[in-house]
MIZA-175900 format. One record per residue (C-alpha): x, y, z; residue in one letter; residue number from 1. Coordinates in nm, 4 decimals. Layout:
BEGIN
+----------+----------+----------+------+------+
|       xx |       yy |       zz | resn | resi |
+----------+----------+----------+------+------+
|        X |        Y |        Z |    a |  NUM |
...
+----------+----------+----------+------+------+
//
This chain:
BEGIN
+----------+----------+----------+------+------+
|       xx |       yy |       zz | resn | resi |
+----------+----------+----------+------+------+
|  -2.4283 |   4.4310 |   1.4093 |    x |    1 |
|  -2.1041 |   4.6236 |   1.3880 |    x |    2 |
|  -1.9622 |   4.6747 |   1.0339 |    x |    3 |
|  -1.6289 |   4.5082 |   1.1241 |    x |    4 |
|  -1.8081 |   4.1899 |   1.2329 |    x |    5 |
|  -2.0218 |   4.1892 |   0.9172 |    x |    6 |
|  -1.7099 |   4.2247 |   0.7009 |    x |    7 |
|  -1.5329 |   3.9498 |   0.8949 |    x |    8 |
|  -1.8313 |   3.7141 |   0.8589 |    x |    9 |
|  -1.8700 |   3.8012 |   0.4901 |    x |   10 |
|  -1.4993 |   3.7366 |   0.4306 |    x |   11 |
|  -1.5136 |   3.4014 |   0.6079 |    x |   12 |
|  -1.8204 |   3.2930 |   0.4120 |    x |   13 |
|  -1.6644 |   3.4046 |   0.0831 |    x |   14 |
|  -1.3417 |   3.2162 |   0.1644 |    x |   15 |
|  -1.5378 |   2.9037 |   0.2503 |    x |   16 |
|  -1.7404 |   2.9225 |  -0.0720 |    x |   17 |
|  -1.4272 |   2.9749 |  -0.2814 |    x |   18 |
|  -1.2580 |   2.6817 |  -0.1100 |    x |   19 |
|  -1.5582 |   2.4528 |  -0.1663 |    x |   20 |
|  -1.5904 |   2.5724 |  -0.5253 |    x |   21 |
|  -1.2248 |   2.5060 |  -0.5958 |    x |   22 |
|  -1.2524 |   2.1556 |  -0.4537 |    x |   23 |
|  -1.5639 |   2.0852 |  -0.6567 |    x |   24 |
|  -1.3754 |   2.1591 |  -0.9777 |    x |   25 |
|  -1.0809 |   1.9343 |  -0.8848 |    x |   26 |
|  -1.2915 |   1.6292 |  -0.7979 |    x |   27 |
|  -1.5221 |   1.4396 |  -1.0286 |    x |   28 |
|  -1.8942 |   1.4398 |  -0.9521 |    x |   29 |
|  -2.0016 |   1.1746 |  -0.7010 |    x |   30 |
|  -2.0460 |   0.8360 |  -0.8618 |    x |   31 |
|  -1.8373 |   0.9125 |  -1.1697 |    x |   32 |
|  -1.6090 |   0.6364 |  -1.2887 |    x |   33 |
|  -1.3277 |   0.6036 |  -1.3515 |    x |   34 |
|  -1.1987 |   0.8547 |  -1.1026 |    x |   35 |
|  -0.9830 |   1.1340 |  -1.2370 |    x |   36 |
|  -0.6132 |   1.0522 |  -1.2547 |    x |   37 |
|  -0.4079 |   1.1556 |  -0.9528 |    x |   38 |
|  -0.1809 |   1.4546 |  -0.9906 |    x |   39 |
|   0.1621 |   1.3775 |  -1.1334 |    x |   40 |
|   0.4278 |   1.2920 |  -0.8769 |    x |   41 |
|   0.7876 |   1.3881 |  -0.9574 |    x |   42 |
|   0.9934 |   1.0745 |  -1.0146 |    x |   43 |
|   0.6834 |   0.8533 |  -1.0486 |    x |   44 |
|   0.8372 |   0.6282 |  -1.3143 |    x |   45 |
|   1.1499 |   0.5667 |  -1.1047 |    x |   46 |
|   0.9390 |   0.5026 |  -0.7943 |    x |   47 |
|   0.7200 |   0.2545 |  -0.9816 |    x |   48 |
|   1.0253 |   0.0725 |  -1.1163 |    x |   49 |
|   1.1933 |   0.0532 |  -0.7736 |    x |   50 |
|   0.8787 |  -0.0697 |  -0.5981 |    x |   51 |
|   0.8185 |  -0.3294 |  -0.8722 |    x |   52 |
|   1.1762 |  -0.4549 |  -0.8202 |    x |   53 |
|   1.1065 |  -0.5076 |  -0.4478 |    x |   54 |
|   0.7897 |  -0.7045 |  -0.5277 |    x |   55 |
|   0.9714 |  -0.9162 |  -0.7864 |    x |   56 |
|   1.2524 |  -0.9907 |  -0.5389 |    x |   57 |
|   0.9948 |  -1.0936 |  -0.2777 |    x |   58 |
|   0.8304 |  -1.3379 |  -0.5183 |    x |   59 |
|   1.1692 |  -1.4847 |  -0.6142 |    x |   60 |
|   1.2684 |  -1.5264 |  -0.2473 |    x |   61 |
|   0.9368 |  -1.6848 |  -0.1552 |    x |   62 |
|   0.9528 |  -1.9301 |  -0.4424 |    x |   63 |
|   1.3040 |  -2.0358 |  -0.3276 |    x |   64 |
|   1.1612 |  -2.1034 |   0.0205 |    x |   65 |
|   1.3518 |  -1.8041 |   0.1629 |    x |   66 |
|   1.1192 |  -1.6310 |   0.4107 |    x |   67 |
|   1.3963 |  -1.4026 |   0.5409 |    x |   68 |
|   1.4681 |  -1.2923 |   0.1847 |    x |   69 |
|   1.0960 |  -1.2289 |   0.1345 |    x |   70 |
|   1.0928 |  -1.0220 |   0.4545 |    x |   71 |
|   1.3767 |  -0.8029 |   0.3239 |    x |   72 |
|   1.1049 |  -0.6150 |   0.1333 |    x |   73 |
|   0.9638 |  -0.4936 |   0.4650 |    x |   74 |
|   1.1015 |  -0.2086 |   0.6753 |    x |   75 |
|   1.2963 |  -0.3653 |   0.9593 |    x |   76 |
|   1.1413 |  -0.1578 |   1.2320 |    x |   77 |
|   0.8977 |  -0.1877 |   1.5210 |    x |   78 |
|   0.6522 |   0.0489 |   1.3499 |    x |   79 |
|   0.5807 |  -0.1979 |   1.0652 |    x |   80 |
|   0.2064 |  -0.2796 |   1.0590 |    x |   81 |
|   0.0849 |  -0.6108 |   0.9146 |    x |   82 |
|  -0.2880 |  -0.6888 |   0.9092 |    x |   83 |
|  -0.4062 |  -1.0319 |   0.7978 |    x |   84 |
|  -0.6541 |  -1.2983 |   0.9027 |    x |   85 |
|  -0.8201 |  -1.0711 |   1.1569 |    x |   86 |
|  -0.4870 |  -1.0077 |   1.3309 |    x |   87 |
|  -0.2878 |  -0.6875 |   1.3572 |    x |   88 |
|   0.0841 |  -0.7418 |   1.4032 |    x |   89 |
|   0.3381 |  -0.4734 |   1.4786 |    x |   90 |
|   0.7050 |  -0.4952 |   1.4022 |    x |   91 |
|   0.9298 |  -0.6727 |   1.1566 |    x |   92 |
|   1.0329 |  -0.9489 |   1.3975 |    x |   93 |
|   0.6739 |  -1.0422 |   1.4865 |    x |   94 |
|   0.5828 |  -1.0526 |   1.1161 |    x |   95 |
|   0.8818 |  -1.2774 |   1.0440 |    x |   96 |
|   0.7823 |  -1.5158 |   1.3252 |    x |   97 |
|   0.4241 |  -1.5290 |   1.1957 |    x |   98 |
|   0.5445 |  -1.6207 |   0.8455 |    x |   99 |
|   0.7756 |  -1.8877 |   0.9884 |    x |  100 |
|   0.4915 |  -2.0370 |   1.1981 |    x |  101 |
|   0.2419 |  -2.0347 |   0.9117 |    x |  102 |
|   0.4838 |  -2.1589 |   0.6438 |    x |  103 |
|   0.7192 |  -2.4101 |   0.8088 |    x |  104 |
|   0.8405 |  -2.5661 |   0.4832 |    x |  105 |
|   0.8541 |  -2.5041 |   0.1105 |    x |  106 |
|   0.5527 |  -2.7292 |   0.0414 |    x |  107 |
|   0.3342 |  -2.5077 |   0.2634 |    x |  108 |
|   0.4741 |  -2.1975 |   0.0939 |    x |  109 |
|   0.3835 |  -2.3152 |  -0.2546 |    x |  110 |
|   0.4566 |  -2.0918 |  -0.5507 |    x |  111 |
|   0.3676 |  -1.7245 |  -0.5061 |    x |  112 |
|   0.2516 |  -1.4855 |  -0.7732 |    x |  113 |
|   0.1292 |  -1.1268 |  -0.7583 |    x |  114 |
|  -0.1355 |  -1.0398 |  -1.0155 |    x |  115 |
|  -0.3163 |  -0.7253 |  -1.1281 |    x |  116 |
|  -0.0615 |  -0.5166 |  -0.9399 |    x |  117 |
|  -0.1140 |  -0.1406 |  -0.9403 |    x |  118 |
|   0.1569 |   0.0911 |  -0.8110 |    x |  119 |
|   0.0539 |   0.4467 |  -0.7364 |    x |  120 |
|   0.3283 |   0.6865 |  -0.6268 |    x |  121 |
|   0.1799 |   0.9207 |  -0.3657 |    x |  122 |
|   0.4830 |   1.1442 |  -0.3173 |    x |  123 |
|   0.8570 |   1.1350 |  -0.3686 |    x |  124 |
|   0.8845 |   0.9067 |  -0.0627 |    x |  125 |
|   0.5640 |   0.6978 |  -0.0540 |    x |  126 |
|   0.3735 |   0.4662 |  -0.2855 |    x |  127 |
|   0.0503 |   0.2714 |  -0.2557 |    x |  128 |
|   0.0416 |  -0.0765 |  -0.4080 |    x |  129 |
|  -0.2522 |  -0.3116 |  -0.4411 |    x |  130 |
|  -0.3255 |  -0.6322 |  -0.6224 |    x |  131 |
|  -0.3957 |  -1.0029 |  -0.5921 |    x |  132 |
|  -0.1755 |  -1.2743 |  -0.4489 |    x |  133 |
|  -0.1962 |  -1.6441 |  -0.5308 |    x |  134 |
|  -0.0203 |  -1.9493 |  -0.3882 |    x |  135 |
|  -0.0062 |  -2.2571 |  -0.6063 |    x |  136 |
|   0.0232 |  -2.5726 |  -0.3967 |    x |  137 |
|  -0.0228 |  -2.9408 |  -0.4733 |    x |  138 |
|  -0.3455 |  -2.9628 |  -0.2725 |    x |  139 |
|  -0.5079 |  -2.6210 |  -0.3288 |    x |  140 |
|  -0.4539 |  -2.2616 |  -0.4434 |    x |  141 |
|  -0.5316 |  -1.9975 |  -0.1816 |    x |  142 |
|  -0.5594 |  -1.6431 |  -0.3112 |    x |  143 |
|  -0.6583 |  -1.2992 |  -0.1960 |    x |  144 |
|  -0.5974 |  -0.9273 |  -0.2111 |    x |  145 |
|  -0.3301 |  -0.7032 |  -0.0677 |    x |  146 |
|  -0.2618 |  -0.3349 |  -0.0214 |    x |  147 |
|   0.0828 |  -0.2118 |   0.0731 |    x |  148 |
|   0.2242 |   0.1230 |   0.1717 |    x |  149 |
|   0.5856 |   0.1637 |   0.0639 |    x |  150 |
|   0.8254 |   0.4228 |   0.2001 |    x |  151 |
|   1.1630 |   0.5294 |   0.0673 |    x |  152 |
|   1.4112 |   0.4547 |   0.3467 |    x |  153 |
|   1.7876 |   0.4686 |   0.3840 |    x |  154 |
|   1.7813 |   0.1002 |   0.2794 |    x |  155 |
|   1.5694 |   0.1634 |  -0.0313 |    x |  156 |
|   1.1966 |   0.1192 |  -0.0871 |    x |  157 |
|   1.0378 |  -0.0865 |   0.1921 |    x |  158 |
|   0.6873 |  -0.1902 |   0.2950 |    x |  159 |
|   0.5758 |  -0.0103 |   0.6108 |    x |  160 |
|   0.2099 |  -0.1214 |   0.6101 |    x |  161 |
|   0.0606 |  -0.4453 |   0.4728 |    x |  162 |
|  -0.3070 |  -0.5389 |   0.4687 |    x |  163 |
|  -0.3596 |  -0.8816 |   0.3157 |    x |  164 |
|  -0.6828 |  -1.0776 |   0.2971 |    x |  165 |
|  -0.7762 |  -1.4232 |   0.1748 |    x |  166 |
|  -1.0641 |  -1.5015 |  -0.0581 |    x |  167 |
|  -1.3306 |  -1.7283 |   0.0927 |    x |  168 |
+----------+----------+----------+------+------+
//
């Protein structure tokens, strides 16, 4: 084999080993818990506070029976993704219509609460949120889990992706 090819192969292998070695030191060993904390994101405290304010406003709107106010926490765009009940919806308008069909009156809406909420800023413009939701109604209390992707937009922090499930 020519010396230039050997050096090229050796350099590629060395680069790969260094890259793998560097990653191994950043990540915890498989199966370790809790996972290491994510790297600090500039403005994380402000992001967390702003996202929490959106969630609080959604709960307040819902509990007033104001679905449109609740929907103001979502990005008003066709690229919004909402996954729930085995259905994938796209777009703000379709999500609004689904809420209006499923919750035609305040009694069906019940009283909403978000519990065990965790807000994890991912960057200066995105945050991941997950937690539990609960509806208190006269006849029963459905509950479940949610994960939300927030994005900083010209209109403030808005949900751009929602995956919500119900507990059996």
